[in-house]
C-alpha positions in Angstrom: 117.5 117.7 105.5 121.1 118.5 106.5 120.5 116.9 109.9 119.7 113.5 108.4 122.5 111.0 109.0 124.6 109.8 106.1 124.1 106.3 104.7 126.4 103.4 105.6 128.4 104.2 102.5 128.8 107.8 103.3 126.2 109.0 100.7 123.5 111.5 101.5 119.9 110.4 101.7 119.2 112.2 98.4 122.1 110.4 96.7 120.8 107.0 98.0 117.3 107.7 96.8 118.4 108.8 93.4 120.7 105.8 93.0 117.9 103.4 93.9 115.5 105.1 91.5 117.9 105.1 88.6 118.9 101.4 89.1 115.3 100.4 89.4 114.5 102.4 86.3 117.2 100.4 84.4 115.4 97.2 85.4 112.1 98.5 84.1 113.6 99.6 80.8 115.5 96.3 80.3 112.3 94.3 80.5 109.9 96.8 78.9 109.7 95.2 75.5 110.0 91.6 76.7 107.2 89.1 77.6 106.1 89.5 81.2 104.5 87.2 83.8 101.3 89.1 84.8 99.1 88.5 87.8 95.9 90.2 88.8 95.7 91.8 92.3 92.1 93.0 91.5 90.0 94.2 88.7 92.3 96.3 86.4 95.1 96.1 89.0 98.1 94.2 87.6 101.5 93.2 88.9 104.4 91.8 86.9 107.6 90.0 87.9 109.3 93.3 86.9 107.5 95.1 89.7 108.9 92.6 92.1 112.4 92.8 90.6 112.4 96.6 90.8 111.1 96.5 94.4 113.7 93.9 95.5 116.5 96.0 94.1 115.3 99.2 95.8 114.5 97.6 99.2 117.9 95.9 99.3 119.8 99.1 98.6 117.7 101.1 101.1 118.1 98.5 103.8 121.8 98.3 103.3 122.3 102.0 103.5 119.7 102.8 106.2 119.1 99.6 108.2 117.2 101.3 110.9 114.6 103.0 108.7 111.2 101.4 108.1 109.9 100.8 104.5 106.4 100.9 103.1 106.3 99.4 99.6 103.4 98.6 97.3 104.2 94.9 96.5 105.5 93.5 99.8 105.3 96.0 102.7 102.1 97.8 101.9 100.6 97.3 105.4 103.5 98.7 107.4 102.7 101.8 109.5 104.8 104.9 109.0 106.6 105.5 112.3 109.8 107.4 112.6 111.9 107.6 109.5 110.2 105.6 106.8 110.8 105.0 103.1 107.7 104.9 100.9 108.3 103.1 97.6 106.5 102.3 94.4 108.8 100.2 92.2 106.6 100.7 89.2 103.8 103.3 89.0 101.8 102.9 85.8 101.9 99.1 85.6 99.0 99.0 83.2 100.8 101.3 80.8 103.9 99.2 81.2 102.2 95.9 80.5 100.5 97.3 77.3 103.7 98.8 76.0 102.8 102.5 76.7 106.0 104.3 77.6 104.6 106.3 80.5 105.6 104.9 83.9 107.9 105.7 86.7 109.7 104.8 90.0 108.6 106.6 93.2 110.7 106.9 96.4 109.9 109.2 99.3 111.3 109.6 102.8 108.9 110.6 105.6 109.2 111.0 109.3 105.9 110.3 111.0 103.5 112.5 108.9 106.2 114.8 107.5 107.5 114.2 103.9 111.2 115.0 103.8 112.2 113.9 100.3 110.6 112.8 97.1 111.9 111.2 93.9 109.8 110.4 90.8 111.9 109.0 88.0 110.7 108.4 84.5 113.3 106.1 83.0 112.0 106.3 79.4 112.7 110.0 79.2 115.5 110.0 81.8 113.5 112.7 83.7 114.2 112.7 87.4 111.9 114.9 89.5 113.4 115.5 92.9 112.7 117.6 96.0 113.8 118.0 99.6 111.6 119.8 102.1 112.4 123.5 102.0 114.8 123.2 99.1 112.6 123.6 96.1 111.7 121.2 93.3 113.8 120.1 90.3 113.5 118.3 87.1 117.0 116.9 86.6 119.1 120.0 87.4 116.5 122.7 86.5 114.3 124.3 89.1 110.6 123.8 88.4 107.3 125.5 89.3 103.6 124.9 88.8 101.7 126.5 85.9 100.6 130.1 86.4 97.4 129.5 84.4 94.4 131.0 86.3 91.6 130.1 83.8 89.9 126.7 83.9 88.9 127.2 80.3 92.6 127.3 79.3 93.7 124.4 81.4 94.9 120.9 80.6 93.4 118.7 83.4 94.8 115.3 84.1 93.1 112.5 86.0 93.1 108.8 86.8 90.3 106.5 87.7 91.9 104.0 90.1 90.5 100.7 91.0 87.3 101.6 93.0 84.2 101.3 90.8 82.2 103.7 93.0 84.9 106.4 93.1 85.6 106.0 89.4 82.0 106.6 88.5 81.9 109.7 90.7 85.0 111.0 88.9 83.6 110.2 85.5 80.5 112.3 86.5 82.7 115.2 87.4 84.7 114.9 84.2 81.5 114.9 82.2 80.7 118.3 83.8 84.2 119.5 83.1 84.1 118.6 79.5 83.7 121.8 77.5 84.7 123.9 80.5 88.5 123.1 80.2 90.9 123.2 77.3 91.3 119.4 77.4 91.3 116.3 79.6 93.9 113.5 79.9 93.7 110.2 81.6 97.4 109.7 82.6 97.8 106.1 83.7 100.3 107.1 86.3 99.2 109.2 89.3 102.8 109.8 90.2 103.7 111.3 86.8 100.5 113.2 86.8 101.6 115.0 90.0 105.1 115.5 88.8 103.7 117.1 85.7 101.6 119.5 87.8 104.8 120.4 89.7 106.7 121.3 86.4 103.7 123.1 84.8 102.9 120.6 82.1 99.5 119.8 83.6 97.5 122.7 85.3 95.3 120.5 87.5 95.2 116.8 88.5 92.4 114.9 90.1 92.2 111.4 91.6 89.8 109.8 94.1 91.4 106.5 95.1 95.1 106.6 95.9 97.8 104.9 98.2 100.8 106.5 100.0 103.3 105.1 97.4 101.4 106.9 94.6 101.6 110.3 96.1 104.2 110.8 98.8 106.8 112.1 96.4 104.3 114.2 94.3 102.8 116.0 97.3 106.2 117.5 98.3 107.1 118.1 94.6 104.0 120.2 94.1 104.3 122.2 97.4 108.0 122.9 96.8 107.1 124.0 93.2 104.6 126.6 94.6 101.4 124.6 94.2 98.5 123.5 96.3 97.3 119.9 96.9 94.4 119.0 99.1 91.8 116.2 99.6 88.3 116.7 98.2 87.2 118.4 101.4 89.9 121.1 101.0 92.1 119.9 103.7 95.9 119.7 103.1 96.6 116.3 101.6 98.9 113.9 103.4 100.5 110.8 102.0 97.6 108.8 103.6 94.9 110.8 101.7 92.9 108.7 99.2 91.5 111.6 97.2 93.5 114.6 95.9 93.2 117.8 93.9 96.5 119.4 92.8 97.0 122.7 91.0 98.3 126.2 91.5 96.7 128.4 94.1 94.4 130.5 91.8 93.2 127.7 89.6 92.6 125.5 92.6 90.2 128.2 94.0 88.4 128.4 90.7 88.0 124.7 90.4 86.7 124.3 94.0 84.0 127.0 93.2 83.1 125.0 90.1 83.1 121.7 92.1 80.9 123.2 94.8 
């Protein structure tokens, strides 16, 4: 990471990403309790004018600081290919929670180079919790180093999941959770894949499952978990990339137990 050029302002890439996440978080908080203009992108998939405001702020700041970097963002640049240095941005992960007044949502910003994730920020503005990581530098919650849970028993595990917007994939995941029920301590549907992954990284959740994801949902979380000592793969057991649609995230030993159970 030290080889990355400084921003136009002289800030480091980490400083720029944190500034963008915090300022976007302020936008989310300032509109959280107000009436919102809501549009449907698909069944169960909402977008508000606040998503757009947050995204606009982030993209303008990133473009000003790093004009030569590409940007993939959920609401306006979702079809851009990751080539060279590329920012991957989710201005509001957990929109359904946000719309219904549930205080569990976040801002996601990652920097990748081709297929390599270099930096990840997941910021929860409600709790002022900033999960951050740089490749090879560990994972942190605010200023404290974090690591994944050491739990090795599925029966003692809190398992998080989300269903996504694919009916077929959601039905398959519900079938799996039906099998898991009674085999784990408890199950939680999170409503934010990004926070689900961040919670695995800091040990609050022992295992997280999802079967229909996008790069802006997971790019930050993948690096957070790996830098926190965890393991995250697709459902075939291959190392997950930010282009993976399906993921399983946990610590090494619990992951092995779960995959035996799944098989």
